[in-house]
C-alpha positions as CSV (number, residue, x, y, z in Angstrom):
1,M,0.0,0.1,-0.1
2,K,3.0,2.6,0.5
3,R,4.8,1.3,-2.1
4,N,1.4,2.0,-4.4
5,S,1.2,5.5,-2.6
6,E,4.9,6.7,-3.4
7,K,4.1,5.6,-7.2
8,F,1.0,7.9,-7.4
9,D,3.4,10.8,-5.1
10,R,5.8,10.7,-8.3
11,N,3.7,10.2,-11.3
12,L,1.4,13.5,-10.0
13,I,5.4,15.1,-9.4
14,K,6.0,14.4,-12.6
15,S,2.9,15.1,-14.6
16,F,2.8,18.9,-12.7
17,F,6.0,19.5,-13.6
18,G,6.0,18.9,-17.6
19,S,3.1,20.7,-17.2
20,F,4.9,23.8,-15.4
21,M,7.6,23.5,-17.9
22,R,4.9,23.3,-21.0
23,A,3.3,26.3,-19.7
24,F,6.9,28.1,-19.3
25,I,8.2,27.3,-22.7
26,Q,4.8,28.6,-24.6
27,V,4.6,31.8,-22.7
28,V,8.2,32.7,-23.4
29,K,7.5,32.0,-27.3
30,T,4.2,34.0,-27.0
31,N,6.8,37.0,-25.2
32,L,9.0,36.0,-28.6
33,R,6.8,37.3,-31.0
34,I,5.5,40.1,-29.1
35,F,8.6,41.6,-28.7
36,R,9.2,40.9,-32.3
37,T,6.6,42.8,-33.4
38,M,7.3,45.7,-31.4
39,S,10.3,45.6,-32.6
40,T,9.6,45.9,-36.2
41,E,6.8,48.2,-35.6
42,A,9.2,50.4,-33.8
43,T,12.0,50.5,-36.4
44,A,9.2,51.1,-39.3
45,S,8.2,53.8,-37.2
46,V,11.5,55.4,-36.3
47,S,12.9,54.9,-39.8
48,K,9.7,56.6,-41.2
49,A,10.1,59.2,-38.9
50,A,13.6,59.8,-40.2
51,V,12.8,59.8,-43.8
52,S,10.6,62.0,-42.8
53,A,12.3,64.5,-40.7
54,T,15.2,64.9,-43.6
55,K,13.2,64.4,-46.8
56,P,12.7,68.4,-48.4
57,E,10.3,69.7,-49.9
58,K,10.0,69.4,-53.4
59,P,10.8,72.6,-54.5
60,V,13.9,72.4,-52.7
61,L,14.8,69.3,-53.8
62,D,14.5,70.8,-57.1
63,A,16.7,74.3,-56.2
64,E,19.5,71.6,-54.9
65,K,19.5,69.8,-57.8
66,K,19.5,72.9,-60.1
67,Q,22.8,73.9,-57.6
68,V,25.0,70.8,-58.6
69,K,24.0,70.7,-61.9
70,S,25.2,74.6,-62.1
71,D,28.2,73.5,-60.1
72,H,29.0,70.6,-61.8
73,A,28.7,72.7,-65.0
74,R,31.1,75.8,-63.9
75,K,33.6,73.2,-63.4
76,S,33.6,71.8,-66.8
77,K,34.1,75.2,-68.0
78,K,37.1,76.0,-65.7
79,K,38.3,72.3,-66.6
80,P,37.4,71.9,-70.1
81,H,39.1,68.4,-71.8
82,H,42.2,69.7,-74.2
83,F,43.3,66.8,-76.8
84,N,46.7,67.4,-78.1
85,L,45.7,67.8,-81.5
86,K,49.1,66.7,-83.4
87,V,50.4,64.0,-85.1
88,P,53.2,61.4,-83.6
89,K,56.5,62.4,-83.9
90,G,58.1,61.6,-87.8
91,T,54.3,61.4,-89.3
92,K,52.7,63.7,-91.3
93,D,49.0,64.6,-92.4
94,W,48.4,64.3,-96.5
95,A,46.1,66.5,-98.9
96,D,45.4,68.7,-101.5
97,Q,48.5,69.1,-103.2
98,D,50.8,67.0,-101.8
99,M,48.4,64.4,-102.7
100,V,47.8,65.3,-106.1
101,I,51.5,64.8,-106.3
102,R,52.3,61.6,-104.6
103,E,49.7,60.1,-106.4
104,A,50.9,60.7,-109.1
105,I,54.5,59.5,-108.5
106,F,52.7,56.2,-107.5
107,K,51.2,56.2,-110.8
108,K,54.2,56.5,-112.9
109,L,56.3,54.2,-110.7
110,T,53.6,51.7,-110.9
111,A,53.9,52.1,-115.2
112,I,57.2,51.3,-114.7
113,F,57.2,48.4,-112.7
114,R,54.3,46.7,-114.7
115,E,56.4,46.9,-118.3
116,H,59.4,45.3,-116.8
117,G,57.0,42.2,-116.0
118,G,56.4,42.6,-112.5
119,V,53.1,41.7,-110.4
120,T,52.1,43.0,-106.9
121,I,51.1,41.8,-104.2
122,D,50.9,42.9,-100.1
123,T,51.5,41.7,-97.4
124,P,50.5,42.8,-93.3
125,V,51.6,45.9,-92.2
126,F,53.2,43.8,-89.2
127,E,55.2,40.6,-89.4
128,L,56.3,38.1,-86.3
129,R,59.2,39.5,-84.4
130,E,61.4,37.1,-84.8
131,I,60.9,37.5,-88.8
132,L,62.4,41.5,-88.6
133,E,65.2,40.5,-86.1
134,G,68.5,39.8,-87.1
135,K,68.1,40.9,-90.7
136,Y,68.9,45.1,-90.3
137,G,72.7,45.1,-88.4
138,E,72.9,48.2,-86.4
139,D,69.3,49.4,-87.3
140,S,67.1,47.0,-85.7
141,K,67.2,49.4,-82.8
142,L,64.9,51.2,-85.2
143,I,62.2,48.6,-85.1
144,Y,59.0,49.7,-83.7
145,N,57.9,46.3,-81.9
146,L,54.3,45.7,-80.5
147,E,52.4,42.9,-78.4
148,D,49.2,41.6,-78.8
149,Q,46.4,40.7,-76.4
150,G,47.8,37.3,-76.5
151,G,51.2,37.9,-75.9
152,E,52.4,37.2,-79.5
153,L,54.6,39.4,-80.5
154,T,55.2,41.2,-83.7
155,S,56.9,44.3,-84.9
156,L,56.0,46.7,-87.9
157,R,57.6,46.4,-90.5
158,Y,60.6,48.2,-91.4
159,D,61.2,47.5,-95.2
160,L,59.6,45.3,-97.9
161,T,62.3,43.5,-98.1
162,V,62.3,40.8,-95.2
163,P,58.1,40.5,-95.9
164,F,59.0,39.4,-99.6
165,A,61.3,37.6,-98.8
166,R,59.4,35.4,-96.2
167,Y,56.6,35.5,-99.1
168,V,58.7,33.8,-101.3
169,A,60.0,31.4,-98.6
170,M,56.2,30.4,-97.1
171,N,54.5,30.1,-100.4
172,G,57.5,27.8,-101.6
173,I,58.2,30.6,-104.7
174,E,61.1,29.5,-107.5
175,K,60.2,32.0,-109.4
176,M,58.7,35.8,-109.2
177,K,59.1,39.5,-110.4
178,R,56.7,41.3,-108.0
179,Y,55.9,45.1,-106.8
180,H,55.3,46.4,-103.9
181,I,54.0,50.1,-102.9
182,A,53.0,50.5,-99.3
183,K,54.3,52.2,-95.7
184,V,57.0,51.3,-93.8
185,Y,57.7,52.4,-90.3
186,R,61.5,53.4,-88.6
187,R,62.0,55.0,-85.4
188,D,64.6,57.5,-86.8
189,Q,65.1,61.0,-86.2
190,P,63.1,62.6,-88.6
191,A,64.3,65.4,-91.2
192,M,60.4,66.1,-92.5
193,T,61.2,68.4,-95.2
194,K,64.1,66.3,-96.3
195,G,61.5,63.7,-97.2
196,R,63.2,61.4,-93.5
197,M,60.1,60.2,-91.9
198,R,59.2,57.3,-89.7
199,E,56.4,56.3,-91.4
200,F,56.8,56.5,-95.2
201,Y,56.2,54.6,-98.4
202,Q,58.8,52.5,-100.6
203,C,58.2,51.3,-103.6
204,D,59.8,48.1,-104.5
205,F,60.9,46.1,-107.6
206,D,61.9,42.6,-107.2
207,V,63.1,39.2,-108.8
208,A,62.9,35.9,-107.4
209,G,64.7,33.4,-108.8
210,E,68.1,31.6,-110.9
211,Y,69.0,33.8,-113.6
212,D,72.4,34.3,-115.5
213,S,74.6,36.3,-113.2
214,M,74.0,40.1,-113.4
215,V,71.1,40.0,-115.2
216,P,68.0,41.0,-113.2
217,D,70.8,43.1,-111.5
218,A,71.1,45.0,-114.1
219,E,67.4,45.1,-115.0
220,M,66.8,47.0,-111.4
221,L,69.3,49.9,-111.9
222,K,67.5,50.5,-115.8
223,I,64.2,50.3,-113.6
224,M,66.0,53.1,-111.4
225,V,67.2,55.4,-113.7
226,D,63.9,55.2,-115.7
227,G,61.9,56.0,-112.8
228,L,63.9,58.7,-112.0
229,T,63.9,60.4,-114.9
230,Q,60.5,59.6,-115.6
231,L,59.8,62.0,-112.5
232,G,61.8,64.3,-114.0
233,I,65.3,63.8,-112.1
234,N,67.6,64.3,-113.6
235,K,70.9,65.2,-112.2
236,F,71.8,62.2,-110.1
237,K,74.8,59.5,-109.9
238,I,74.2,55.5,-109.1
239,K,76.8,55.0,-106.5
240,L,77.5,51.0,-107.5
241,N,79.6,48.4,-105.4
242,N,79.7,44.4,-104.4
243,R,79.8,43.2,-100.7
244,K,81.9,40.2,-102.1
245,I,84.5,42.9,-102.8
246,L,84.1,44.9,-99.7
247,D,84.3,41.2,-97.8
248,G,87.7,40.4,-99.6
249,I,88.9,44.1,-98.7
250,F,88.4,43.8,-94.7
251,K,89.8,40.8,-95.4
252,V,93.3,41.1,-96.8
253,C,93.0,44.4,-94.7
254,G,93.1,41.8,-91.7
255,V,89.9,42.4,-90.3
256,K,88.0,39.3,-88.2
257,D,85.5,37.4,-89.9
258,K,83.5,38.3,-86.5
259,D,83.6,42.2,-86.7
260,V,83.2,42.5,-91.3
261,R,79.7,43.5,-90.6
262,R,80.8,46.1,-87.9
263,V,83.0,47.6,-89.8
264,S,81.4,47.3,-92.9
265,S,78.4,49.3,-91.0
266,A,81.0,52.1,-90.4
267,V,82.1,52.4,-94.0
268,D,78.6,52.7,-95.0
269,K,78.6,56.4,-93.6
270,L,81.3,58.1,-95.6
271,D,78.4,59.5,-97.6
272,K,77.7,61.5,-94.2
273,L,81.1,62.1,-92.4
274,P,84.4,62.6,-93.7
275,W,87.0,59.4,-93.6
276,A,88.7,61.2,-89.9
277,D,85.3,60.6,-88.1
278,V,85.1,57.0,-89.3
279,K,88.0,55.7,-89.4
280,K,87.7,57.2,-85.3
281,E,85.0,54.9,-85.4
282,M,86.4,51.9,-86.4
283,C,89.1,52.4,-84.2
284,E,87.4,53.7,-80.6
285,E,84.1,52.2,-81.6
286,K,84.5,48.5,-83.2
287,N,88.4,48.2,-81.6
288,Q,90.1,47.6,-85.0
289,P,93.6,48.5,-84.6
290,E,94.6,52.0,-86.4
291,E,97.1,50.2,-89.5
292,V,94.0,48.2,-90.2
293,A,92.0,51.5,-90.8
294,D,94.5,52.9,-92.9
295,L,94.8,49.7,-95.1
296,I,90.6,49.7,-95.3
297,G,91.1,53.9,-96.2
298,Q,93.2,52.7,-99.2
299,Y,90.4,51.0,-100.6
300,V,87.0,52.8,-99.4
301,K,88.1,55.5,-101.0
302,L,87.9,54.8,-104.3
303,S,85.6,55.5,-107.0
304,G,85.7,56.5,-110.6
305,P,83.8,54.6,-113.6
306,I,83.4,51.0,-113.7
307,R,86.1,49.9,-116.4
308,D,88.5,52.3,-114.8
309,L,88.1,51.1,-111.2
310,L,88.0,47.3,-112.6
311,A,91.4,48.1,-114.1
312,K,92.8,48.7,-111.1
313,L,91.5,46.8,-108.7
314,K,92.5,44.2,-111.1
315,A,95.8,45.3,-110.8
316,D,96.0,44.4,-107.2
317,D,97.5,41.0,-106.8
318,K,96.6,40.5,-102.9
319,L,92.8,41.7,-103.5
320,M,92.6,39.1,-106.7
321,S,94.0,36.3,-104.4
322,N,91.2,37.0,-102.1
323,K,88.2,34.6,-103.4
324,S,85.4,36.6,-102.2
325,A,86.9,40.0,-104.1
326,N,87.5,37.9,-107.4
327,E,84.4,36.6,-107.5
328,G,83.0,40.3,-106.8
329,I,84.8,41.8,-109.6
330,S,84.3,39.3,-112.3
331,E,80.8,40.0,-111.4
332,I,81.0,43.5,-112.0
333,E,82.7,43.4,-115.0
334,A,79.9,41.3,-116.8
335,M,77.2,44.1,-115.2
336,A,79.6,46.4,-117.1
337,D,78.1,44.7,-120.5
338,Y,75.0,45.0,-119.4
339,L,74.8,48.5,-118.1
340,E,76.0,49.6,-121.9
341,A,73.3,47.5,-123.4
342,F,70.5,49.5,-121.5
343,K,72.8,52.7,-122.3
344,I,72.8,54.1,-118.8
345,D,76.4,53.3,-117.8
346,N,76.7,57.0,-117.4
347,Y,74.4,57.4,-114.7
348,I,77.0,55.1,-112.8
349,S,79.6,55.3,-110.7
350,F,82.6,52.4,-108.9
351,D,82.3,53.4,-105.4
352,M,84.1,51.3,-102.8
353,S,82.6,53.4,-100.1
354,L,79.4,52.5,-100.8
355,A,78.4,49.3,-98.0
356,R,74.7,49.3,-97.1
357,G,74.5,49.0,-93.4
358,L,71.6,46.4,-93.9
359,D,72.9,42.9,-93.2
360,Y,71.0,40.6,-95.9
361,Y,72.6,41.7,-99.0
362,T,75.8,39.5,-100.4
363,G,76.6,40.7,-103.9
364,V,75.9,44.0,-106.3
365,I,74.9,47.1,-103.9
366,Y,74.1,50.4,-105.2
367,E,72.1,53.5,-104.1
368,C,71.5,56.7,-106.0
369,V,72.4,60.4,-104.9
370,T,71.7,63.6,-106.2
371,E,72.7,67.2,-104.7
372,Q,70.6,67.2,-101.8
373,S,71.7,63.9,-100.7
374,A,74.4,65.7,-98.5
375,P,74.1,67.2,-95.4
376,P,75.1,70.7,-95.6
377,K,78.5,71.9,-95.3
378,D,77.8,73.6,-92.1
379,A,76.2,71.1,-90.4
380,A,77.7,70.2,-87.6
381,E,77.7,73.9,-86.1
382,K,73.4,73.6,-87.5
383,K,73.2,70.2,-85.4
384,A,74.5,71.9,-82.4
385,K,72.7,75.1,-82.9
386,A,69.1,73.2,-83.0
387,K,69.7,70.8,-80.3
388,H,70.3,73.9,-78.2
389,H,66.9,76.0,-79.1
390,K,64.2,72.8,-79.2
391,S,63.2,70.5,-76.8
392,K,64.0,66.6,-78.1
393,G,60.4,65.7,-78.5
394,D,60.0,68.2,-81.5
395,E,63.5,68.1,-82.7
396,D,63.4,67.6,-86.6
397,A,67.1,67.3,-88.1
398,S,65.5,68.9,-91.7
399,E,68.5,71.8,-91.1
400,Y,71.3,69.8,-90.6
401,V,71.2,66.6,-92.5
402,G,70.3,65.9,-96.1
403,V,68.1,64.0,-98.0
404,G,70.2,61.2,-98.4
405,S,70.1,58.5,-100.8
406,I,67.0,58.4,-102.9
407,A,66.4,55.3,-104.1
408,A,68.2,51.9,-103.4
409,G,68.9,48.3,-103.1
410,G,71.0,45.2,-104.2
411,R,71.2,41.2,-104.1
412,Y,70.0,39.0,-101.1
413,D,70.9,35.7,-102.0
414,N,70.5,34.0,-98.6
415,L,66.8,35.9,-97.3
416,V,64.6,33.7,-98.3
417,G,66.8,30.7,-96.8
418,M,67.1,32.3,-93.6
419,F,63.2,30.6,-93.6
420,L,63.4,27.4,-94.7
421,G,63.7,24.9,-93.2
422,T,65.7,21.4,-93.7
423,N,64.2,18.7,-96.2
424,S,63.3,15.0,-95.9
425,K,67.5,14.3,-95.6
426,G,68.1,17.0,-93.0
427,K,69.5,19.0,-95.4
428,K,69.1,22.6,-95.4
429,A,66.5,23.8,-98.5
430,K,67.9,25.0,-101.1
431,S,67.6,29.2,-100.8
432,I,66.4,31.7,-103.5
433,P,68.2,34.0,-105.1
434,C,66.8,37.6,-105.3
435,V,67.5,41.1,-106.1
436,G,65.4,44.0,-105.6
437,V,65.7,47.9,-106.3
438,S,63.3,50.1,-103.8
439,F,62.4,53.7,-103.8
440,G,62.2,56.6,-101.2
441,V,58.6,57.9,-102.4
442,E,59.0,61.5,-99.5
443,R,62.9,61.6,-100.6
444,I,61.4,61.8,-104.1
445,F,58.5,63.8,-103.5
446,S,60.6,66.4,-101.9
447,L,62.8,66.9,-104.6
448,I,59.4,67.4,-106.6
449,K,58.8,70.2,-104.2
450,Q,61.0,71.8,-105.0
451,R,59.6,72.7,-108.3
452,S,58.3,75.9,-106.6
453,E,56.3,77.5,-109.8
454,L,55.5,74.0,-111.4
455,V,53.7,72.8,-107.9
456,K,51.6,75.8,-107.6
457,K,49.9,74.9,-111.1
458,V,48.8,71.9,-109.8
459,R,44.8,71.7,-108.4
460,P,44.1,70.0,-105.3
461,V,41.1,68.4,-107.6
462,S,40.9,67.1,-110.8
463,T,37.4,68.6,-111.5
464,Q,37.2,69.4,-115.2
465,V,33.6,70.2,-115.6
466,F,31.7,72.9,-113.6
467,V,28.1,72.4,-114.4
468,M,26.1,75.8,-113.9
469,A,22.4,77.0,-114.6
470,F,21.8,80.7,-114.8
471,G,18.3,82.3,-114.7
472,G,15.8,84.3,-112.8
473,G,12.1,85.1,-111.7
474,K,9.1,83.8,-109.7
475,D,9.1,80.7,-111.8
476,W,12.8,79.9,-111.6
477,N,13.0,76.8,-110.0
478,G,17.2,77.0,-110.8
479,L,17.4,73.8,-112.6
480,L,18.9,71.3,-110.3
481,P,17.3,67.7,-112.0
482,E,18.8,69.1,-115.2
483,R,22.0,69.7,-113.8
484,M,22.4,66.7,-112.5
485,A,21.4,64.9,-115.7
486,I,24.2,66.7,-117.6
487,A,26.7,65.7,-114.8
488,A,25.8,62.6,-115.3
489,K,26.0,62.3,-118.7
490,L,29.7,63.5,-118.3
491,W,30.9,61.1,-115.6
492,D,29.1,58.2,-118.2
493,A,32.2,59.4,-120.0
494,G,34.7,59.6,-117.5
495,I,34.6,63.6,-117.3
496,E,35.1,64.5,-113.6
497,T,32.5,66.8,-113.2
498,E,30.9,68.9,-110.4
499,Y,27.8,71.1,-109.7
500,M,26.4,72.8,-107.0
501,Y,23.9,71.0,-103.7
502,K,21.6,73.5,-104.1
503,K,18.1,74.0,-106.3
504,K,18.8,78.3,-106.5
505,V,22.1,79.5,-107.3
506,N,23.3,82.9,-108.1
507,P,25.7,82.5,-111.2
508,R,28.6,84.4,-108.8
509,K,28.4,81.8,-106.0
510,Q,28.9,79.0,-109.0
511,F,31.4,80.7,-111.1
512,D,33.7,81.0,-107.2
513,A,32.6,77.6,-106.9
514,A,34.7,76.9,-109.9
515,E,37.5,79.3,-109.5
516,K,38.1,77.2,-105.9
517,V,38.8,74.2,-107.6
518,G,40.7,75.1,-110.1
519,C,38.7,74.3,-112.5
520,P,39.1,74.5,-116.0
521,L,35.4,74.9,-117.8
522,A,31.8,75.4,-117.2
523,V,28.6,74.1,-118.9
524,I,26.0,76.9,-118.5
525,L,22.2,75.7,-118.1
526,G,20.7,79.3,-119.5
527,R,16.8,79.3,-118.5
528,Q,16.0,80.0,-122.3
529,E,18.5,78.4,-123.8
530,F,17.9,74.9,-122.6
531,A,14.4,75.3,-123.5
532,D,15.4,76.0,-126.8
533,G,17.5,72.0,-126.4
534,K,20.9,74.0,-126.2
535,I,23.6,74.5,-123.2
536,R,27.1,77.1,-123.2
537,V,30.5,75.6,-122.8
538,K,32.9,78.4,-121.4
539,E,36.4,78.3,-120.9
540,L,37.2,79.3,-117.2
541,G,40.6,81.2,-116.0
542,T,41.8,82.6,-119.1
543,G,40.6,86.7,-118.9
544,Q,38.4,86.8,-121.7
545,T,34.3,88.1,-121.1
546,D,32.8,86.0,-124.2
547,E,29.8,83.8,-122.7
548,G,31.3,80.7,-124.6
549,D,30.6,78.5,-127.1
550,L,26.4,77.6,-127.9
551,V,25.9,74.2,-128.7
552,P,23.3,71.0,-128.4
553,I,22.5,69.3,-125.1
554,D,23.6,65.9,-127.2
555,D,27.1,67.5,-128.6
556,V,28.0,68.5,-124.2
557,V,30.2,65.7,-124.4
558,K,32.2,65.8,-127.7
559,E,31.8,69.4,-126.9
560,V,33.4,69.6,-124.0
561,R,36.3,67.0,-124.7
562,K,37.3,69.1,-127.5
563,H,37.9,72.3,-125.3
564,L,39.6,70.2,-122.3
565,D,42.0,68.8,-125.5
566,S,42.8,72.7,-126.5
567,L,43.4,73.6,-122.7
568,N,46.4,71.2,-122.4
569,D,50.0,72.0,-124.7
570,D,50.7,69.2,-126.2
571,G,48.3,67.6,-124.5
572,V,49.9,67.5,-121.3
573,D,48.3,68.3,-117.9
574,E,49.9,70.2,-115.2
575,V,50.8,67.4,-113.4
576,S,52.5,65.3,-115.9
577,R,54.4,68.8,-116.9
578,L,55.1,68.5,-113.2
579,L,56.5,65.2,-113.3
580,R,58.1,66.3,-116.4
581,G,60.6,69.1,-114.8
582,D,59.6,71.0,-117.7
C-alpha cells in the first residue's frame, strides 16, 4: 500500500512538472513573438520618422538639383578636356596638292614596274618579331615592336624586302617578279622637309629566282634610271659596289670575320662623314687597329667609272688572291656589259665606299644620290644650334641633314633561305636568290616640291567641268534636276564633273565654287537656251569675257572633250608637266 502511494506521488509530481514546463515554454514563445512585432513596428516608425525629418519639400529638392548642375557646369568650364591635336613625331597628314603629287609618283612608278613584268602583292603591316630580327644590323634598334593581347610578339615592318623574302619562302616560290607600294616604319630621327620620316612609302621591285649572273641586277638599275628620269629627276648618280669585294678588302686588310659587318656599317657612313670620323669610329668603337683602318681607307676612298676602277682593282694581286673579292670583281665586270647595253652606264659610279648597312645584302649593291643628298657644309654648327634651341621631343633634323639616297637596293641571295627549314634528308632547303630596288617616295617628293612655280599650278582636285544654271524670276526653279542629268552624262563619259548642291544659286557663287577648285571649264544651262535644247561651254580662268560656245545638249560630251584637249599644251596636263620638270 505504501509502495503504491509513493508511486502515485511520483507520477503526480512528474505530471505537474511537465505541465509547468510546457506552460513556461509557451509563455516564452508568446513573449518572443510580441517582442519581434514591437521591434519591427518601432523600427519602421523610427525609419519613417527619420525619412520624414530629412526629406525636403519638392521645391527645395529641385533647387538643390539645379545648384548641383550649375556647380558641375562651372567646374566643366574651368577644366575642359583638351586634346593634344598633333600627329606623332615623324608623321604628317597628306592632303590637297601633296596628295595629287604623291599619287602621280605612284602611278608613274607602277607603270614602269608593269613594263618589266611585275605583279603586285601586299603583306601585313606588321610581322612576327622573329621574322625581322637579325636582318638590319645596327638599324635593328629602329624597329617598332608590338605585343597583342595574347602575348604574340610582332613588329611593324621596317622595309618591304624581308616580308617579300618571308612570302617567297612561305609559298614555295621559285621564280617571281613582284612590285609592292606600301608604308614602312622606322623609329629614326625625322627630317620632315627632306622626306626623312618615321612613317613613309617605299616602292619596291624585286626578282626572285635563278638566272644568269648580273642580268636581273642590271635590269634593276635600268628601272631605277627610268623611274627617276620619268619623274623629272635627271641630275643624279648611282653608286655601285659589291659586298663580295668589300668582304675581300676587309679580309685582306686584317679584319676578323666576326667584325666584318660592324666595320662595314662604319664604312657606310662615308657619305655623311669625312674619313677621319669614320676611321675614329673603326678604331674606338669597332676596336680595329689603326693600321687596319688605314689599309681599309686606301680602298674605300676609290671611285670612278666602272671600267677604270675595275682595271685598278684587277692590278692588285693581293686583292685578286682573295676568292670573295675575285668573284665580286668578275660580277661587276659582267654587269658593265649589260649596263652599256641598256645605255645607262653614264649614270653609274663604281664607288668602294658604298656598303649599305643592312645585313642581308650578299652581292651587288647600289644607291642613287643627288646634290641634295649630302648634308649642308655647316651641318655640325646647325646641328648644335638646333639641339640648343629645341626640346628633344620636337627636334627635327631638316636643318642639318641631307635628303640621303632616293633609291637603293642590291642582291640578297641568302635571305629567303633564313626562313626555310630542312628537307626530308635533314639538309637545309635551297635558298632562292633575289635582287631588288626600292624608291623612297617621300624623298623624291621633297625634290619635286622644290619646283615651286610648277607646284603652284597643280590643282588639289581633278574636277574638269562645273555644271551651272543661270536664270531668274518668280517661277525660276534653278534647273537642279537638269544640272544633275548633264553631270551624270559627263560622269558616264569619264569626265570629272561637279555642280552645286542647291536648287537656286546665283551665278557669282557658282563661278566662285568653280574657281576654288581650279576647274578649267563650265557647262552653263541658261533658262531660255536650255528650253531651246542648247547649252553653253565656257573656258574659265582665261580672263576673257565671252559667254562661251552655244552647242546642242546632245553634243555636250563631244564639245567638252574638244575644249579640254585644247587647254593642255601638247596634250600634257599640269601634273604630268610637273613630274617631267618642264
